[in-house]
N, C-alpha and C positions, 0 to 999 in steps of 0.2 A: 169358832167351835170356841166357847165360851159358858162353861155353867156357871151358878148362879157364885156362887167359892170361885171363883176362877175370875165373873169379875168383881165380884169386891172386898177377896184376901189383898187387892195391893192398895181401896182403900178403909176398909174397918179391918182394923187387925180382931176384933170381937168375934172371925169368925177362925182366929188361928188354933181353938185348936178343932176341928172339924176338916180340915186337912188332911190330904192321905196321905201320901208318898206320889199313889199316883198322882191325882187332887195338881200335884206338884209338878211331875212330870210330864203331864195334859199342855199344861201350863207353860215349860216352859219351851216344848214341842211346838205348841201352838203361836207364842211367843219367835220362835227363833224361827218357824220353815222358810220362811218368806223370805231371812236375812240367809238364809241355810243355802235356798233357793235362791237368790241372786248373784248368793255364790259361787252356788255350782257355774253362775251361768258367766258371770265375770274368767274363774279360771278357764272356764270353757274357748270361752272367744279367747283371750293369754292362748292358751295350747293353741288353738289356731293357726296365731299371729304370731307363735314363736316354732313352728313351725313353717307357718312360710319362711319365717327368719332363718330357721334354718336350712330349710331347703333350698334359699336366695346367698346362702356361705355354702356350702356343697358346691351351689354353678358357678363363687366363684373361686370357693376352691381350683374348681375342672378346669376355669380360664387362666387361677393365677400359675396350675401346671402348663398349659399349653404355654401360657406367654416364655414361660421359666425352658422350657422344649428352645422357644422361638430367641430367647435369648442363650443359650447354651451354642443351638449354630448356629450365632451373626459371631457369635464369640471364637466361633472354631473356622466359622469361613474366612474370621480378622485378621485373625493367623494365618491363614493361608494366603493370606493375601499382603497379612506382614513379610512372609517367607518371599514371597514372589520379589516385592518389593525390593527386598535383599539382595534374591535375584537378577532383577534388571535392574541393581547400585554398581550391585559386580560385571555384568555385564558390562556396563554404564563404562567404567575404568580400563579395565577392555580398553572396548573401544576404543573414548579418549585417546591412551595409548600409542591405538594400534594408528589412532592419525597422524599424530603428534608426531608418530616415527613414519608415514605414507609424509607431509611435512618434509621432513630433514627426507627424506627421501628427494621426495616431490627437485625440491631446493637444489640438492646433486643434480636432478636428470636433468633439470634443466640448465642449471651452470653449463656441467659439459656441451647441453645442445648447442647452449651459445659457444662452444669452441670449439663442435666438429663443424658447425653452421659457422666461425668464422675462421678454420680450416682450408672447410671445400671453398669455400671464396680462393682464398689465396691462392689454393689447387687451382683453381680454376683461373685465375686469372696468373698464374708459372704456364700453364699448360694453352692457355691466349697467348702467352711475352711465346712457353717453346712454336707451338703450334707454327706464329709468323716467322721466329728464325727455323721451322725447319724446311720452308714455302725460301726459301731465301737459299740457304746452301743444298736443296733442289733444286735452285734457280741456274746458281751457282756450278749446282752437278751437271744442270745440262748445258751450260754454256763450256765447260772443260771438258765432256767430250763431245761438243757440233765443234771447238777447237782441236781436240784431239784427230781425230776424224780425219 
């Protein structure tokens, strides 16, 4: 879109006095317009990319919030598990003490049971001896009654 002045003004300075403000403006507009259009297209492309990045960042932020919520939930679960484990440790201490006491008691019980069995066997032997003595005595008493009659 050049005019004779715009085309020649760049190379031939003799046309300088004939240049008007309008011609200078036309020259600049015609020279800068393709550059401005290219810049505008580039800015639009950059805007599209930035919109895409912004959308991605927004999605990442949402994902991060979900992850934070999950982590918080896991922390709470971990605290509950720790409390449960602490309770189990206390219960185990009590169970160990109870088992220790049961071992002591069972040891005492076995000792007493052994003594009881020993006493039973001794008593059985004594009963056997007494029983045989009783029979002899009964036989004697029976003999004495026969002699008396």
